[in-house]
C-alpha positions as CSV (number, residue, x, y, z in Angstrom):
1,M,0.0,0.0,0.0
2,V,1.3,3.5,-0.8
3,V,0.3,6.9,0.2
4,Q,-2.8,8.0,-1.8
5,Q,-2.4,11.3,-3.6
6,H,-5.4,13.3,-4.8
7,R,-4.8,15.4,-7.9
8,R,-5.7,18.6,-6.1
9,R,-3.2,17.8,-3.4
10,S,-0.4,16.9,-5.7
11,V,1.5,20.1,-4.7
12,A,1.8,19.0,-1.1
13,F,5.6,19.0,-1.1
14,A,6.0,22.0,-3.4
15,A,3.4,23.9,-1.3
16,M,5.4,23.2,1.9
17,A,8.3,25.2,0.4
18,M,6.6,27.4,-2.1
19,T,3.1,28.3,-0.9
20,G,2.1,31.7,-2.0
21,L,5.2,32.2,-4.1
22,V,5.0,33.7,-7.6
23,A,8.1,33.5,-9.7
24,T,9.6,35.9,-12.2
25,S,9.9,34.3,-15.6
26,G,12.6,35.3,-18.1
27,G,11.7,36.1,-21.7
28,C,13.2,34.7,-24.8
29,A,15.5,37.0,-26.6
30,A,16.1,36.7,-30.3
31,G,19.0,34.5,-31.3
32,S,21.6,35.1,-34.0
33,G,20.9,32.1,-36.2
34,A,22.2,28.5,-36.2
35,A,25.9,27.9,-35.8
36,A,27.5,26.7,-39.0
37,D,29.1,23.4,-38.0
38,D,28.1,19.7,-38.5
39,R,29.1,18.5,-35.0
40,P,26.1,17.5,-33.0
41,G,26.4,20.1,-30.3
42,R,26.5,22.9,-32.9
43,D,23.4,21.7,-34.7
44,P,20.1,23.3,-33.5
45,G,18.3,20.1,-34.4
46,A,20.4,18.3,-31.8
47,V,18.2,20.0,-29.1
48,R,15.3,17.7,-30.1
49,K,17.6,14.7,-29.8
50,A,18.9,15.5,-26.4
51,A,17.0,12.8,-24.6
52,D,18.2,10.1,-26.9
53,V,21.8,11.2,-26.5
54,L,21.5,11.1,-22.7
55,L,20.0,7.6,-22.8
56,A,23.2,6.6,-24.7
57,S,25.5,8.4,-22.3
58,G,25.0,6.1,-19.4
59,S,25.0,8.3,-16.4
60,S,26.1,11.7,-14.9
61,K,26.1,13.8,-11.8
62,A,23.4,16.5,-11.6
63,R,22.7,19.8,-9.9
64,T,19.3,21.3,-10.0
65,S,17.6,24.5,-8.9
66,M,14.0,25.6,-8.8
67,E,13.4,29.4,-8.5
68,M,10.4,31.3,-7.4
69,A,9.7,34.8,-5.9
70,A,7.3,36.0,-3.3
71,G,7.0,39.8,-3.4
72,G,10.6,40.9,-3.6
73,T,12.1,37.8,-2.1
74,R,13.6,35.1,-4.4
75,V,13.4,31.6,-3.1
76,T,15.5,28.7,-4.5
77,I,15.3,25.0,-3.9
78,R,18.5,23.2,-4.7
79,G,19.3,19.6,-5.4
80,E,22.5,17.5,-6.1
81,G,23.1,13.9,-6.9
82,T,23.5,11.3,-9.7
83,Y,21.4,9.9,-12.4
84,D,21.4,6.7,-14.4
85,F,19.9,7.4,-17.8
86,G,19.7,3.8,-18.9
87,K,17.7,2.8,-15.9
88,R,15.8,6.1,-15.7
89,M,16.7,6.4,-12.0
90,G,18.5,9.0,-9.9
91,Q,19.2,10.0,-6.3
92,L,19.3,13.7,-5.2
93,K,19.6,15.5,-1.9
94,V,17.2,18.5,-2.0
95,V,17.8,21.5,0.2
96,L,14.8,23.7,1.0
97,P,15.3,27.5,1.5
98,K,16.0,29.0,4.9
99,D,13.4,30.9,6.8
100,P,13.5,34.7,6.8
101,A,15.7,34.7,9.9
102,G,18.3,32.6,8.1
103,A,17.6,29.3,9.9
104,S,17.0,26.0,8.2
105,E,13.4,24.9,8.7
106,H,13.8,21.4,7.3
107,R,16.4,18.8,7.0
108,P,17.7,18.0,3.5
109,I,15.2,15.7,1.7
110,T,16.5,12.6,-0.1
111,E,14.7,12.0,-3.3
112,L,14.8,8.8,-5.5
113,L,13.6,9.3,-9.0
114,S,12.3,6.3,-10.9
115,P,10.0,5.5,-13.8
116,G,6.5,6.5,-12.7
117,A,7.3,7.2,-9.1
118,L,9.1,9.6,-6.7
119,Y,10.3,8.6,-3.3
120,M,11.1,11.1,-0.6
121,K,12.8,10.7,2.8
122,N,12.8,13.4,5.5
123,R,9.6,14.6,4.0
124,G,8.4,16.0,7.3
125,A,4.8,17.1,7.7
126,G,3.8,14.1,9.9
127,V,6.0,11.5,8.2
128,P,8.3,9.6,10.6
129,A,12.0,10.3,10.0
130,D,12.8,6.7,9.1
131,K,10.0,6.4,6.5
132,W,9.8,7.1,2.8
133,V,6.9,8.7,0.9
134,R,6.1,7.2,-2.5
135,V,4.3,9.4,-5.0
136,D,2.9,8.2,-8.3
137,S,4.2,10.7,-10.9
138,T,1.3,10.0,-13.3
139,A,-1.2,11.0,-10.6
140,L,0.4,14.4,-10.1
141,E,-1.0,17.4,-11.9
142,D,2.4,18.5,-13.0
143,G,3.8,15.1,-13.7
144,N,6.5,15.7,-11.1
145,L,8.1,18.5,-13.1
146,V,7.9,20.9,-10.1
147,T,6.2,19.1,-7.2
148,G,9.3,17.6,-5.7
149,G,11.3,20.7,-6.0
150,V,13.3,19.0,-8.7
151,T,12.7,18.3,-12.4
152,D,13.7,14.8,-13.4
153,P,16.8,15.3,-15.6
154,L,15.6,12.9,-18.3
155,A,12.1,14.3,-18.2
156,A,13.6,17.7,-18.7
157,A,15.3,16.4,-21.9
158,E,12.2,14.6,-23.1
159,L,10.4,18.0,-23.1
160,L,12.8,19.1,-25.8
161,R,11.7,16.6,-28.3
162,T,9.1,19.1,-29.6
163,A,11.4,22.2,-29.4
164,R,10.5,24.8,-32.0
165,N,11.8,28.2,-33.0
166,V,15.3,27.1,-31.8
167,M,17.8,29.8,-32.2
168,F,21.6,29.8,-31.6
169,V,22.6,32.3,-28.9
170,A,26.3,31.8,-28.3
171,E,29.3,29.5,-28.1
172,Q,30.6,29.7,-24.5
173,D,32.3,28.0,-21.6
174,L,30.3,26.2,-19.0
175,A,32.3,25.0,-16.0
176,G,35.3,24.3,-18.2
177,T,33.3,22.7,-21.1
178,R,32.7,24.3,-24.4
179,V,29.0,24.4,-25.1
180,W,26.6,25.8,-27.7
181,H,23.7,27.7,-26.2
182,Y,20.2,27.5,-27.8
183,R,16.9,29.2,-27.0
184,G,13.5,28.2,-28.0
185,V,10.0,27.0,-26.9
186,T,8.6,23.6,-26.4
187,D,5.1,22.3,-25.9
188,I,4.2,20.0,-23.0
189,R,1.2,18.4,-24.7
190,Q,3.1,17.7,-27.9
191,A,6.1,16.5,-25.9
192,A,3.9,14.0,-24.1
193,K,2.9,12.5,-27.4
194,A,6.5,12.4,-28.7
195,A,8.1,11.1,-25.5
196,L,9.3,7.5,-25.1
197,P,6.9,5.3,-23.1
198,Y,8.7,5.7,-19.7
199,A,8.0,9.4,-19.7
200,R,4.7,9.6,-21.5
201,G,2.4,9.1,-18.5
202,A,4.0,11.8,-16.4
203,L,4.2,14.3,-19.2
204,T,0.5,13.6,-20.2
205,A,-0.4,14.4,-16.6
206,A,1.7,17.6,-16.7
207,A,-0.1,18.8,-19.8
208,E,-3.2,19.1,-17.7
209,G,-1.6,20.8,-14.7
210,F,0.1,23.8,-16.3
211,S,-1.6,27.0,-17.3
212,E,0.3,27.1,-20.6
213,D,1.5,24.3,-22.8
214,A,4.3,26.5,-24.2
215,V,7.5,26.4,-22.2
216,P,10.4,28.7,-23.0
217,F,13.8,27.1,-22.5
218,D,17.5,27.6,-22.8
219,A,19.6,24.5,-23.6
220,Y,23.4,24.1,-23.6
221,L,24.9,21.2,-25.6
222,D,28.5,20.0,-25.8
223,E,30.2,19.0,-29.0
224,S,28.9,15.5,-28.6
225,G,25.3,16.7,-28.4
226,R,25.0,15.9,-24.7
227,L,22.7,18.2,-22.8
228,R,24.9,20.0,-20.2
229,K,22.4,22.5,-18.9
230,V,18.7,23.2,-19.5
231,R,16.5,25.9,-18.0
232,H,12.7,25.7,-18.4
233,Q,10.2,28.5,-17.6
234,F,7.0,26.8,-16.4
235,S,3.6,28.4,-15.7
236,Y,2.0,26.1,-13.1
237,L,-1.5,26.2,-11.7
238,N,-1.6,26.0,-7.9
239,Q,-5.0,26.2,-6.3
240,G,-6.3,28.5,-9.0
241,R,-3.2,30.7,-9.1
242,T,-0.6,30.7,-11.8
243,V,2.9,30.3,-10.4
244,A,5.9,30.9,-12.6
245,V,8.7,28.5,-11.9
246,A,12.2,28.5,-13.4
247,S,13.8,25.0,-13.3
248,T,17.4,24.5,-14.1
249,T,19.3,21.2,-14.5
250,L,23.1,21.0,-14.8
251,L,24.7,17.7,-16.0
252,Y,28.4,16.8,-15.7
253,A,30.8,14.0,-14.9
254,F,29.3,11.6,-17.5
255,G,29.9,7.9,-16.8
256,V,30.0,8.2,-13.1
257,R,29.0,5.2,-11.1
258,V,25.3,5.4,-9.9
259,T,23.6,3.2,-7.4
260,V,20.0,3.7,-6.6
261,T,18.1,1.3,-4.3
262,L,14.4,1.7,-3.9
263,P,13.1,1.4,-0.3
264,P,11.3,-1.9,0.6
265,R,7.6,-1.8,1.0
266,G,7.8,-1.9,4.8
267,D,9.8,1.4,4.8
268,I,7.1,3.3,2.9
269,F,4.8,5.5,5.0
270,T,1.1,4.7,4.6
271,G,-0.5,7.3,6.8
272,K,-1.9,10.7,6.1
273,I,0.5,13.4,4.9
274,K,-0.1,16.9,6.1
275,A,-0.2,19.6,3.4
């Protein structure tokens, strides 16, 4: 038995850290045209192939951030860990923002990403410290693109399959790696149709939970066509309000060893979770 999640309560974790927050969303500036080079990272069409390239890349380390703003205060949820693209599984430690006085209100949350499900430990809100919470990604209104405070790295790449109006921005250095920066717009509903089966259910759910299907993005590819960084600007419906959320994923150290062990059934919390 797992914790039952109602679609209208799918933002339980996100609301804990983000209730009442409205983010600033960046616009899409015009690009300067496609780079003239036939290497994968320099081809704008490679943006739409980013998920396939990651699947063939094995694994990587990942850093994530999710940004919102309440009034004049910007709030950021950060995550760091590893991801196995072949197994579609990852493990991240997620750090919630501090309270206004500068004190941490919550211990870091361990999140396990897997096909169709998100597992969280140190979830708080009535969950014992030694228990995990399991959430069905396909039952969440946002397909777990923002609920957990982290966008699944492979789901972030799957969204790019239907990228359009892709424009070259610049060739630049990203943490010591030469990358080609592209900007464009993708469509959640169309991406759900184009996604591989493992991501289709969650993205189909997400298509119903966002106020706009169009998602502006910035993507950074290396010369092998591997996605090194992607930033999506989501418009999410939360209790009737539109919340703008900027989600950024940084991928590096490809080929790193990744071990993800899902918790046994007896370690999964089955009680009521407080909002």
